Structure formats: C-alpha cells, structure tokens
C-alpha angles and dihedrals in degrees: 000000000000121000117277126269117232103217130190122195095033090143091056128083100259094036093054091050090053091047091050091055094047092050093045090052086057099206101099140049117227119221105196125199105220128182106239142122094259142348093274092055090043091054091048090053092048090048087056089056091050088054089057090056104044136023087224111025094174095105088061102035097091093056097048110077123177126208120191116242147113130232089219094059126084109264087010088284091281123136116246096254095050092046092051091049092051092046091051092049106039116096092176139023121207115186110202099145118111143132108255094187113127097203105051115127109260095249092052093047090049092052091058105031102032108025090036089057090049090054092050090051088054091056092045090054090049089052091049091051088052087059100244110090118098103153135046118179124182119194110216128159134257086233092077076096087077114181101351133148127219123008122348109203132204092246092054129089109141111054100141091266128167120217132236094212145354092269092064093043096049094045087052090050090048091055089057089054091051092047088057088058094071089144087074093053088224129206113218114200117195114195120185121214106339118213135173129301113298094223104046103011089234120164130156093210133040102211135116110039091001088074098066092037092055092043089055091050087057092052095250097129115051085160131038120202102221148107109259092217095049115116120242106202109210129166130185117244093238091061092051095044093047089050093049093050090048091050088049091057097038100081091180093069126086138148128049127338122185107215096198144119090247114177089358092062115124122248127244088251091055092047092049090049094049092047093048091049093047093056098033093241135136115264112264118237114265108218132183113277112258094021120133124245098051092154113222094345090139095047089105113030092187089060098039091058087076096056093092087065089062091063103058123137092193142094126203116231113222102174093128093048091051091050095048098041103031093073088057092051093249110142133160112242120223115261092236089063096058107019092099090057092052090054094042091055091046092052095041091054093039090243093309100319091112102027128188126214116252088251093051092049091052091049092049090051092048091051094049 
C-alpha cells in the first residue's frame, strides 16, 4: 500500500472525481480535509460524498478518512496532534480546494485561494520534514491567463494581463505563492472550464458553463454577445481527474501543465449550434460584445457572467500536457463528441433535481 494522499476539495466536483479514482485504484488511503465542526461531522459529510459516487460505498469507506479543518484558518484549523499525525502519514498533497465564485470581493477570494494555498504549503512542508512527502500538486486554472491575446503557454504566468474577475486574479496570485515553494518541487495543473464526465455526462453540480446553456434552453438569451470564431475551452472532468492521478504517480514530472482542449477547443459558433440542436431551438443571434440591444442578456446574471469567456482571442498551449499524458493514453476528447451526453444527463436528472450516483450514470450509459 502506498502512502496516503492528503486531499483538499474532496467535497467539490473535481476533488470527488480524483478521490473516486484513488479509491478505485485501491493502493492508497485518502485523507480528506473537510470543513466541519469536528472529525465526526467531517466524516459524515465525506460519507455523503461517497454516496454520490457509488450506490454502495462500503468497499471504499475504510480508505477515505476525513479530518475537520478549513483552508482559511491558521494551521488549517487542525489541532496540533491531528496535524502532526497527518504530516507523518501523508506521502502526497493534492490541493483541489478553491472558491470558484467570480463575484467574491477580492479580500474574501484571497483568503480562500491565496492564503488557503499558503496554509496547504505549510502542511506539505511539515510532511516533507517528517520524511514522507514526495508529491505536491496544486490545481490552478488556465484562466490565470486573464485577458490575453495569442497563445498562452504552460511556462508563462506574468504577461501583463488584466483579469475578468477576482477568481482569475486570486488563482494567479496563488500560483506565485506555489512558485515560491520550489523546495516542494510542485506540479501546477491548470484546467480550463470543467464539465461533466465524457462517457456518462455525470456531474453532481450544474454550474460553470451549464448556467448559460440552461438559460438558453429556457429562452432567456435570444442574443449572445460573443465572437463566433472565439474558442471556448472546455474539458470533461474525467480527463482532468485522470491527468491529476497520473501526475500524482509520475514522480518525474514537475512544473506547469495546462489541462485544456487547446487548439482543439470548439468555437462559439460550434457551441451555439450544438446547444440549439440539443434543445431543438432556433440559433440565437450572435452579436458583437458590448453592443446594445442584447435582448434579455441580463435575465439570468449567473449565466451572463460567463459571456466574457465567449470573447477570447487566445488559445491555451498544452504541448507539455500532451507529451506527459499521451504516453499514458490520457487524451482530451473534443466537446462535439460528448456534448450530447452532457445535455442528456442534465435533462434525465432534471438539472440535478433527480440525481444519479456516478456509478448509476455509468451503468445507464453502458446499457444505452
């Protein structure tokens, strides 16, 4: 049995996908940092996540251990004894936890995404000093690129970019914190927009790009402010989780990896076409960003917040990711290949009102 992985963000979409893969592999225990009043409440919350993954999570329960804590608290909110125990056990730290809200005030976003990362680095250093740690992986976002034109490469971080929101800015700031922790030889993984599983369409939460897609299905956006030729970089969660687990095991890798569609990303025009076909609706008008007369484009503010991502004159380079992951057979599928399954799952579950477990969704897909 390999040494345990200390995982943050296990109650979030990407974190739970990573945890599922680690538990299904069966060669590691997962120690999950869970925000709760105490360890008992933390374990109850983690057990609820396991129940979203499998109809019967009992085969995995003994290898998924929760510890109560909070990335925004000094020392992660863990008592000294628990923290020392975790540091002496953990052979790897994977930091998936973050606030993905676009509209948090800057100081609140910094507390979670920047200072939280600093706290995790503190634990990782403690684990390294205890002689166990050999991997530290930080999950960032490709959108540390901010408002950039041209190609944004894996080796780049500071290109004089502005930011669309506090999420982008604080994830950029967090990368600087991680870069200062060169003693940990960190891996920085930068996913783009993460959607449901490419095979089954499964997702436990309908946020990010699902917001404007659902708003369109309800007739809220007769016009879309965008550039038809702009790339919308979307990746399925299984690609990102598979990549993270591979990077965890591949001790030869370090540095930054863009987990993106890159030059294979679909265009706004393709996305509009796929969405219209999926719901049997006429294509909305695509109008110049910032133009007046955008119909009810503000009828759903949660959806409209994503419109700036339909106006990008930028492509993410993922040459390093392709080289590192391709040999392991990990490739990002094209959105056109799995978009129908994303929509089918959304409609089958009534946009999450009647959810399936990840296992049930996979079985339904296999039987189709």
